[in-house]
N, C-alpha and C positions, 0 to 999 in steps of 0.2 A: 836633202828638205822632206822630203815624204817620208825617208826614216824616222824624221825627227816626230813629225806630226803622227805616225803612228807610233812612237814610243809614249807621247805625250796622252794619247787614246788609251794606251794600254794603262797608264799610272791613273788618268781620272778613273777607270773602270775599277781599277783594285782599291783605289780608295774607297771610291762609292760603296764597295762591297765589304771591306771594312767597318767602315761606317756601318751599314746596314747588320753585321752582325755584333759588333759592340753597343748601339744602342739602342734602347727599349724604352717604349711607353706603359707606363702600368694608367689604369683607371683606380679612380676614388677607391673603391671596393676592393681593389689587389694589391697583394705586397709581391715582393721577391725574396724569396731563400738562396742566397748566391754560394755557390763553391768554386772555390780556387784550388785546384789542382786535387781535387776531393776532399778539401777542408772547407769546413763550414767558416764562412765570411761574415754572416749575418743577414737579417734582412733590410730590403731597400724598397722605396717607393712610398707613394704614388708619384707621378710625375716621371721625367727621364730616368733611365738607369743606364750609367755607363759599362759596359765590361770586356774584358781584355780577350779579344780573341782565340778561340782554339784553349785559352787557359781557363775563362770562368765558365760556369755552366748554372743556367737558375732555371728555378722550379717556381712558377707563377701557382700563387694561394688565394682562391677565392674566401672573404670575409662574408658574404651574405649569409641569411639563415637559410639554411637548405632542408627542404621537407621530403620525406620517405616514408611509404607505407611499409607497417611491419606486415609481412604474410602472416595469414592464418595459422593460428597453433592451435592445435588439440588438446585441450585443457580436460583434467578430471579435479573437481572442487573436492574439497574437505570434506562435503557429504556424498562423495562417490555419485556426482552426477557428471555425464561427459557433454563438453561445451568446446564449441570451436571460437575464437576470439581471433580480432584482427584488430590493429591499433595504427594509431599516425602519429610520428614522431619530428619534431622539430630540434634543429642545431647548428651551432655555428663556431666555426673556426676563433678562438681568442689569441691564440700563441702560434704563428706562422709557422716558426721554427720548429716547436714541439712536433706540430702535425705532419709535418716532412720528415723529422728524424728519427722519433719514437713510434711511428707507428705505419705499416705500408698500408695503401689504400683506405684512407679513414672511413669513405661511406661505408663500404663493406663491415669493416669492424664494428663499424657504430650500430649496423643492421642486425649483425649477430650477436650483440652484445643485448641489444634491445629484444631480439626474439627469447634469447633465456631467460632473461629476466622477467619477461612476460610470463612464461610457462611456471617459474618458479614461484613468483609473486600470486600469481590468480590459483594455484596449487593450494595455495594456505587460506583461500576464502570460500567461504559457504556461497551458493548458488543467490541466496537472500541477499547476501552483500554486494556479489557480484553486479546483479540487477539495482539494487538501490542505492549503493554508496559507491559509486564511481568515481565522486569528487577522491574520496579517501584515497583508492587505489591507484588512481592517475598520479596524486602528490607522491606516492610511495614508490612508483614507477621511475619517476622522475629524478625523484631523490638519490636511487639505487642505480640509473643508468650514467647520471651526472656523474655521481663518486666513481663509476670506472674508467671514465673517457676524460677525466681531469687531466690525469698526468700525459694524456696526448695534445694538451690544449682546446678541449675540445668543451665547450658549454651547451646541454640539453637544456635548452629553456621548458618546454612542451611536451609531453606524453599525453595522449586522448585514446582512451577504448572506444574503438571506433562501431563495432558489430560483436552481438552477442549471438552466437546460432546455437537453439536448445533443440535436441530431438521430438518430433511430433508428440510420443507419448507422455514425454514430460510437459509441454505445453496445456495437453488437454487435463492433466491432473492440475496442473496449477491454473485452469481454466476452473475447475471443479472447486478448487479451493478459496479463490476467488468469489466463487457463486454463495459458497457456503459463507464465507466472511459477511458480506453483504447481506444474506440472511439474518443472521446475528446480529449485525447491527441492528438492520430493521426491528427485529424482535424488541432489544433492547431499547430502540428509541421508542415503540411504541407501548411497550410498558411503563417507560419512566412518562409519556405522555398521561397514559389510565391515572397514574399515582398523581402529578399534579393536578389532574383535572379533579379528582378525589378530595384532594386535600382544599380545594377552590371550594368544591360544592357544600364541605361540611362547614368552610367557612361562611358560606351563605347562609346555610341551614342556622344558624350560630345566630346571624344578625337575624335573620327572621322570624326566629322563636322567639326574639324579644320582642315584636310588634306584630300583631296580628294583621295588621293593617298592611304591613309587606306583603307578608305572605297572600292576601287577598288582590293587591295588585299584581303581584307576580302569574297569580291564577287568571286574572283577566289580560294580560299579556301574552299568555299562552294561550289563551282564545284567542285573540287579534291573530296572532300567528297562525293558527290552525284555520282561520276563517280567510286567511290572504292567499294560503297555498293551498290548501283545498276547499276552492267552492261549494260543493258537493258534500260535503261531509258537514254532519247535525250533531253538535255535541250538548247532552245533555246531564247537566252537573247535579249529581242523587247528593244529599249529605249523608253522611254513614252514620247519624244519629237513627236516620229511616229504617237501615237495614238492619240495626243491631235486634230490634223487636223481634223480625222474622228468622231471623239465626237463631234468637234463645228459641222461640216457638218448635225449630227443628229437633233442634237439640232436646226440650224438653221431652217432644213427640217418641222419638229414639228412646228415652230411658224407660217410659211407660210401656212401650212393647216389649224393651228387654225383662221388665218386671213380669208383664204376664205369660210371659214366656217361660221364666224361672215358675211362675206357680202352675203355671200346667204342666210343669215335667214332676211338680212334687205330687201332684194328683194324681198323676197317674203311676207312679211309684208307689203311692198309698194304696191303690186298687189293685195293685198286683202285688199277693203276699208274699210271691218267691222273687219279686223284685224289690220288696220293701226293705228300705232301710230300717233299722233300729230305731225307735223313739226318741231316743237321746237325741240321736245325729240328726232327727228330721226337723227342720225349719221350718215352720208355720210364716205365712207372711204376717206381717204386722198390722194391725189394724189402722195403725197412723198413716200407714203408705196409700191405703185405700179411699183416704181422704183426698188425694189428688189425682183418683180415676173417675173416669165417666159415671152418670149415675147407674147405669146399667152392669157397669164392671166392680163397681162399689159393693152392689146385693149380691153380687158371686163371690166377690171376695171374704165378707164378713159373713155370708152364709156357710 
């Protein structure tokens, strides 16, 4: 009786062991690629998967999106600028059978493809393109890597350039370039503002010239603004018509002095024989010019 019980216990243990070896439970995001005696059977799951112990072998494949960081790569751009670039890539398995049969260690293979593509694509771009047009480069990287991993049953969904390291000397040169560009824009904006202001002032002058009252009102408004901002300033308007006679008298006095100096020079030349010029070349002052001189100078000129 004891031997029978022991035999039953052994049989139950063997059945449990066989059941454990033949039954697999897969989650919703997992698939099983089954090989029977080395030959591919196909994929199974999710849920319960039955296997023949010691005959079937199962490879579990995860269908979730995998994120991995591409190691920093030393890149020389098309304009011969050294840079260190790293990126991040996202991929997922869409064909479990190909991901097991066509490639070994799919994560490592995808990472190597991403590194090689990153160096080759960025080496054909300028530094300005690398800094300003990352979206275009990201799309190009994703397309190239996805085309190369498609035979493996892998879909590369996203590739993003994460960081671009530039030498310190190049950073200083770029800072000087940006500063010069900002100064140029400031000068252009200032010049455009002056040009527009001059156009508006010209239009205002055209309007005011047609109506003297408008000019007078503008003049009074300017006086009001000066009196509001500068209370200690006294403004005394002087018409231009009052200044013109004074300016004219100054000009007439200068002309008379020039004539008197010319007359004295001619007299000195006549009084010195060796310095005297021929009579036909001497020009005596015109008596009519003496009318414009003071009374005392008129007698000297006519005498």
